[in-house]
C-alpha positions as a Python dict, from the first residue, in 0.01 Angstrom:
ca = {
    (1, 'M'): (0, 0, 0),
    (2, 'R'): (-271, -109, -241),
    (3, 'A'): (-627, -105, -111),
    (4, 'P'): (-786, -442, -23),
    (5, 'I'): (-945, -615, -321),
    (6, 'H'): (-1313, -557, -251),
    (7, 'A'): (-1463, -436, -577),
    (8, 'A'): (-1721, -160, -589),
    (9, 'P'): (-2066, -259, -719),
    (10, 'L'): (-2084, -324, -1092),
    (11, 'T'): (-2372, -151, -1267),
    (12, 'L'): (-2511, -371, -1545),
    (13, 'R'): (-2784, -195, -1737),
    (14, 'R'): (-2848, -63, -2084),
    (15, 'L'): (-2748, 301, -2132),
    (16, 'T'): (-3008, 447, -2365),
    (17, 'A'): (-3050, 811, -2452),
    (18, 'R'): (-3389, 951, -2358),
    (19, 'T'): (-3626, 1072, -2622),
    (20, 'P'): (-3685, 1449, -2613),
    (21, 'A'): (-4024, 1388, -2449),
    (22, 'Q'): (-3865, 1173, -2179),
    (23, 'A'): (-3599, 1434, -2125),
    (24, 'D'): (-3865, 1703, -2090),
    (25, 'N'): (-4031, 1499, -1816),
    (26, 'H'): (-3705, 1463, -1629),
    (27, 'T'): (-3530, 1796, -1670),
    (28, 'G'): (-3798, 2031, -1794),
    (29, 'K'): (-3625, 2065, -2129),
    (30, 'G'): (-3520, 1848, -2418),
    (31, 'M'): (-3182, 1692, -2475),
    (32, 'S'): (-2923, 1935, -2605),
    (33, 'S'): (-2553, 1952, -2665),
    (34, 'I'): (-2307, 2066, -2402),
    (35, 'G'): (-2197, 2325, -2657),
    (36, 'I'): (-1855, 2488, -2640),
    (37, 'V'): (-1618, 2338, -2385),
    (38, 'V'): (-1276, 2449, -2264),
    (39, 'P'): (-1014, 2187, -2173),
    (40, 'Q'): (-793, 2235, -1870),
    (41, 'T'): (-438, 2123, -1798),
    (42, 'L'): (-351, 2023, -1442),
    (43, 'H'): (17, 2012, -1343),
    (44, 'F'): (133, 1777, -1070),
    (45, 'A'): (476, 1836, -918),
    (46, 'T'): (466, 1542, -676),
    (47, 'P'): (639, 1240, -835),
    (48, 'L'): (409, 960, -949),
    (49, 'P'): (546, 613, -866),
    (50, 'L'): (490, 369, -1153),
    (51, 'Q'): (440, -6, -1153),
    (52, 'S'): (767, -44, -1342),
    (53, 'G'): (958, 90, -1041),
    (54, 'L'): (1029, 419, -1217),
    (55, 'S'): (847, 745, -1150),
    (56, 'L'): (744, 1063, -1326),
    (57, 'A'): (897, 1360, -1145),
    (58, 'G'): (628, 1595, -1271),
    (59, 'Y'): (351, 1562, -1525),
    (60, 'D'): (48, 1727, -1683),
    (61, 'L'): (-300, 1582, -1722),
    (62, 'A'): (-548, 1730, -1969),
    (63, 'I'): (-907, 1717, -1848),
    (64, 'E'): (-1255, 1838, -1938),
    (65, 'T'): (-1553, 1872, -1705),
    (66, 'Y'): (-1925, 1900, -1779),
    (67, 'G'): (-2203, 2000, -1542),
    (68, 'T'): (-2163, 2135, -1189),
    (69, 'L'): (-2008, 1968, -886),
    (70, 'N'): (-2262, 1985, -605),
    (71, 'A'): (-2188, 2117, -257),
    (72, 'A'): (-2147, 1766, -116),
    (73, 'R'): (-1914, 1677, -405),
    (74, 'S'): (-2111, 1355, -443),
    (75, 'N'): (-2232, 1376, -803),
    (76, 'A'): (-1903, 1330, -990),
    (77, 'V'): (-1877, 1069, -1267),
    (78, 'L'): (-1539, 978, -1416),
    (79, 'V'): (-1544, 864, -1779),
    (80, 'C'): (-1228, 670, -1873),
    (81, 'H'): (-1141, 671, -2241),
    (82, 'A'): (-1043, 391, -2477),
    (83, 'L'): (-713, 352, -2661),
    (84, 'N'): (-750, 614, -2934),
    (85, 'A'): (-986, 856, -2756),
    (86, 'S'): (-912, 1138, -2512),
    (87, 'H'): (-1051, 1362, -2240),
    (88, 'H'): (-1274, 1531, -2502),
    (89, 'V'): (-1586, 1336, -2409),
    (90, 'A'): (-1856, 1584, -2512),
    (91, 'G'): (-1918, 1922, -2669),
    (92, 'V'): (-1708, 2112, -2921),
    (93, 'Y'): (-1420, 2358, -2910),
    (94, 'E'): (-1482, 2718, -3005),
    (95, 'H'): (-1241, 2711, -3300),
    (96, 'E'): (-1302, 2345, -3389),
    (97, 'P'): (-1681, 2320, -3429),
    (98, 'K'): (-1656, 1983, -3606),
    (99, 'N'): (-1446, 1823, -3332),
    (100, 'L'): (-1735, 1665, -3144),
    (101, 'G'): (-1660, 1480, -2820),
    (102, 'W'): (-1644, 1103, -2869),
    (103, 'W'): (-1941, 1036, -2633),
    (104, 'D'): (-2141, 1351, -2700),
    (105, 'N'): (-2460, 1152, -2756),
    (106, 'M'): (-2435, 1020, -2400),
    (107, 'V'): (-2325, 1329, -2205),
    (108, 'G'): (-2535, 1642, -2172),
    (109, 'P'): (-2866, 1780, -2045),
    (110, 'G'): (-3129, 1504, -2045),
    (111, 'K'): (-2888, 1241, -2176),
    (112, 'P'): (-2790, 921, -1991),
    (113, 'L'): (-2507, 1109, -1822),
    (114, 'D'): (-2732, 1402, -1743),
    (115, 'T'): (-2521, 1709, -1675),
    (116, 'D'): (-2818, 1868, -1499),
    (117, 'R'): (-2757, 1600, -1234),
    (118, 'F'): (-2396, 1487, -1267),
    (119, 'F'): (-2052, 1646, -1282),
    (120, 'V'): (-1879, 1448, -1557),
    (121, 'I'): (-1501, 1435, -1585),
    (122, 'G'): (-1283, 1320, -1874),
    (123, 'V'): (-909, 1271, -1813),
    (124, 'N'): (-652, 1220, -2089),
    (125, 'N'): (-431, 926, -1999),
    (126, 'L'): (-61, 963, -1937),
    (127, 'G'): (129, 863, -2250),
    (128, 'S'): (-145, 989, -2480),
    (129, 'C'): (-90, 1252, -2747),
    (130, 'F'): (-383, 1479, -2661),
    (131, 'G'): (-234, 1704, -2395),
    (132, 'S'): (-120, 1486, -2106),
    (133, 'T'): (248, 1412, -2054),
    (134, 'G'): (368, 1145, -2295),
    (135, 'P'): (648, 1049, -2535),
    (136, 'M'): (612, 1372, -2733),
    (137, 'S'): (649, 1585, -2417),
    (138, 'I'): (982, 1745, -2329),
    (139, 'D'): (1195, 1548, -2086),
    (140, 'P'): (1321, 1808, -1834),
    (141, 'A'): (1640, 1604, -1790),
    (142, 'T'): (1741, 1637, -2157),
    (143, 'G'): (1537, 1921, -2304),
    (144, 'L'): (1429, 1682, -2581),
    (145, 'P'): (1109, 1483, -2638),
    (146, 'Y'): (1094, 1170, -2422),
    (147, 'G'): (1040, 947, -2725),
    (148, 'A'): (1134, 588, -2642),
    (149, 'R'): (1267, 700, -2303),
    (150, 'F'): (915, 763, -2175),
    (151, 'P'): (841, 495, -1914),
    (152, 'V'): (595, 214, -1978),
    (153, 'I'): (256, 308, -1830),
    (154, 'T'): (1, 57, -1701),
    (155, 'V'): (-372, 71, -1633),
    (156, 'E'): (-293, 94, -1262),
    (157, 'D'): (-67, 394, -1328),
    (158, 'W'): (-349, 569, -1512),
    (159, 'V'): (-587, 504, -1223),
    (160, 'N'): (-340, 638, -967),
    (161, 'A'): (-298, 953, -1176),
    (162, 'Q'): (-676, 991, -1204),
    (163, 'A'): (-704, 957, -827),
    (164, 'R'): (-482, 1263, -797),
    (165, 'V'): (-721, 1451, -1023),
    (166, 'A'): (-1003, 1355, -787),
    (167, 'D'): (-798, 1477, -492),
    (168, 'H'): (-729, 1804, -672),
    (169, 'L'): (-1102, 1856, -728),
    (170, 'G'): (-1189, 1759, -370),
    (171, 'I'): (-1381, 1448, -475),
    (172, 'E'): (-1359, 1175, -213),
    (173, 'R'): (-1597, 932, -384),
    (174, 'F'): (-1726, 908, -740),
    (175, 'A'): (-2094, 844, -801),
    (176, 'A'): (-1964, 623, -1083),
    (177, 'V'): (-1651, 540, -1275),
    (178, 'M'): (-1717, 410, -1625),
    (179, 'G'): (-1552, 331, -1952),
    (180, 'G'): (-1553, 111, -2260),
    (181, 'S'): (-1279, -118, -2390),
    (182, 'L'): (-950, 8, -2240),
    (183, 'G'): (-1157, 258, -2043),
    (184, 'G'): (-1352, -32, -1896),
    (185, 'M'): (-1028, -187, -1776),
    (186, 'Q'): (-955, 137, -1592),
    (187, 'A'): (-1302, 137, -1436),
    (188, 'L'): (-1246, -220, -1316),
    (189, 'A'): (-909, -122, -1172),
    (190, 'W'): (-1074, 167, -986),
    (191, 'S'): (-1318, -75, -822),
    (192, 'I'): (-1028, -293, -705),
    (193, 'M'): (-768, -31, -613),
    (194, 'Y'): (-999, 232, -465),
    (195, 'P'): (-1328, 54, -380),
    (196, 'Q'): (-1407, 305, -107),
    (197, 'R'): (-1395, 585, -365),
    (198, 'V'): (-1636, 433, -620),
    (199, 'A'): (-2012, 401, -565),
    (200, 'H'): (-2075, 229, -900),
    (201, 'C'): (-1851, 81, -1168),
    (202, 'V'): (-1984, 69, -1525),
    (203, 'V'): (-1783, -153, -1760),
    (204, 'I'): (-1869, -161, -2131),
    (205, 'A'): (-1725, -412, -2382),
    (206, 'S'): (-1417, -473, -2172),
    (207, 'T'): (-1225, -740, -1984),
    (208, 'P'): (-1009, -765, -1672),
    (209, 'R'): (-720, -904, -1876),
    (210, 'L'): (-612, -970, -2234),
    (211, 'S'): (-640, -1321, -2373),
    (212, 'A'): (-347, -1491, -2544),
    (213, 'Q'): (-507, -1411, -2880),
    (214, 'N'): (-544, -1043, -2784),
    (215, 'I'): (-177, -1031, -2692),
    (216, 'A'): (-83, -1200, -3020),
    (217, 'F'): (-281, -949, -3229),
    (218, 'N'): (-121, -663, -3034),
    (219, 'E'): (225, -806, -3099),
    (220, 'V'): (162, -811, -3474),
    (221, 'A'): (47, -447, -3453),
    (222, 'R'): (355, -354, -3250),
    (223, 'S'): (580, -530, -3498),
    (224, 'A'): (425, -333, -3784),
    (225, 'I'): (516, -7, -3609),
    (226, 'L'): (861, -120, -3494),
    (227, 'S'): (954, -236, -3845),
    (228, 'D'): (861, 96, -4007),
    (229, 'P'): (1192, 268, -4100),
    (230, 'D'): (1042, 599, -3987),
    (231, 'F'): (1001, 469, -3630),
    (232, 'H'): (1372, 520, -3557),
    (233, 'G'): (1358, 318, -3238),
    (234, 'G'): (1087, 543, -3100),
    (235, 'D'): (1281, 867, -3150),
    (236, 'Y'): (1114, 972, -3473),
    (237, 'Y'): (1045, 1323, -3337),
    (238, 'A'): (1414, 1407, -3379),
    (239, 'H'): (1390, 1307, -3747),
    (240, 'G'): (1076, 1506, -3824),
    (241, 'V'): (885, 1198, -3944),
    (242, 'K'): (611, 968, -3817),
    (243, 'P'): (582, 590, -3866),
    (244, 'R'): (263, 628, -4068),
    (245, 'R'): (300, 305, -4266),
    (246, 'G'): (343, 96, -3954),
    (247, 'L'): (58, 274, -3779),
    (248, 'R'): (-163, 216, -4084),
    (249, 'V'): (-111, -159, -4068),
    (250, 'A'): (-147, -161, -3688),
    (251, 'R'): (-482, 16, -3711),
    (252, 'M'): (-602, -231, -3973),
    (253, 'I'): (-512, -518, -3741),
    (254, 'G'): (-692, -343, -3457),
    (255, 'H'): (-1008, -305, -3662),
    (256, 'I'): (-1013, -678, -3733),
    (257, 'T'): (-1031, -736, -3357),
    (258, 'Y'): (-1312, -483, -3307),
    (259, 'L'): (-1567, -709, -3481),
    (260, 'S'): (-1634, -1079, -3430),
    (261, 'D'): (-1641, -1323, -3721),
    (262, 'D'): (-2022, -1324, -3706),
    (263, 'D'): (-2033, -942, -3705),
    (264, 'M'): (-1811, -924, -4012),
    (265, 'A'): (-2019, -1186, -4193),
    (266, 'T'): (-2338, -992, -4120),
    (267, 'K'): (-2195, -650, -4201),
    (268, 'F'): (-1988, -735, -4509),
    (269, 'G'): (-2018, -1100, -4609),
    (270, 'R'): (-1837, -1152, -4937),
    (271, 'A'): (-1982, -841, -5099),
    (272, 'L'): (-1763, -685, -5364),
    (273, 'R'): (-1678, -317, -5356),
    (274, 'R'): (-1814, -171, -5678),
    (275, 'A'): (-1932, 169, -5798),
    (276, 'D'): (-2304, 206, -5863),
    (277, 'G'): (-2391, 42, -6192),
    (278, 'A'): (-2062, -144, -6223),
    (279, 'L'): (-2057, -514, -6298),
    (280, 'D'): (-2044, -735, -5989),
    (281, 'A'): (-1731, -918, -6097),
    (282, 'Y'): (-1369, -949, -5990),
    (283, 'N'): (-1117, -692, -6111),
    (284, 'F'): (-828, -939, -6118),
    (285, 'N'): (-577, -675, -5999),
    (286, 'F'): (-431, -538, -5675),
    (287, 'D'): (-718, -297, -5605),
    (288, 'V'): (-960, -346, -5317),
    (289, 'E'): (-1210, -615, -5418),
    (290, 'F'): (-1428, -671, -5110),
    (291, 'E'): (-1628, -439, -4887),
    (292, 'V'): (-1452, -578, -4581),
    (293, 'E'): (-1121, -464, -4731),
    (294, 'S'): (-1254, -111, -4766),
    (295, 'Y'): (-1353, -126, -4397),
    (296, 'L'): (-987, -184, -4312),
    (297, 'A'): (-865, 80, -4556),
    (298, 'V'): (-1047, 369, -4382),
    (299, 'P'): (-870, 346, -4042),
    (300, 'G'): (-546, 268, -4220),
    (301, 'R'): (-531, 601, -4401),
}
């Protein structure tokens, strides 16, 4: 049975990294990186019921933790990731020194999520491609990658899986659950589904539901992937290919939605993309002409 809908308190405040001097006053030392981190993989044998009516018989969740869980287990903060991120929230890997966690500037000693005070947890969502069970995982029933047979996963399913991580770690109540974009939707769901387990809910640039326009943009992105010949109905693993062309267009569409019309006008305007010293004139060919086009080209590569 789902918990009564009584949301946990929403925390609305600006998250700003302290200056080194401010960090010194608070922790006795300046802000520094978490350094080398080691991801963990948790296996859950108990089936996970899904909103679709199906279930996952067994599954893995990749996680990372930063800081120390106190004796009362009351200082845990769950950071939920956005669509293309992962559990790698902060720090670097020993053999991948350039692979910096996506929120490293926010998590660490003396930073807003101060690991001298908080035990921070990042969980890779089910269905992702960064270590948790997803379409590229082996289906025990067939011995082949799930591919298109992997069940549809919802925000509520992610939250229920994360709750099992909390149970595994002995955390009855989070000091905060937070996230941006799709991660913010998970944080909101936590406050509704498990209000008794969340002291504060921090939602950044998110929404409780997609608008009709959001859904329309997503459908165009989906169509780009589905129409790529290399998609093979979702079973491209068996063919040794990836639907890169469809993904490229889908990412370009996504990046249009990440900025408002006003943001794009301020950032790019109608500026032409030209090498230093080149004439500021049209090329009259199929090359990229405008700076805003180059903005879309980067994520599309």
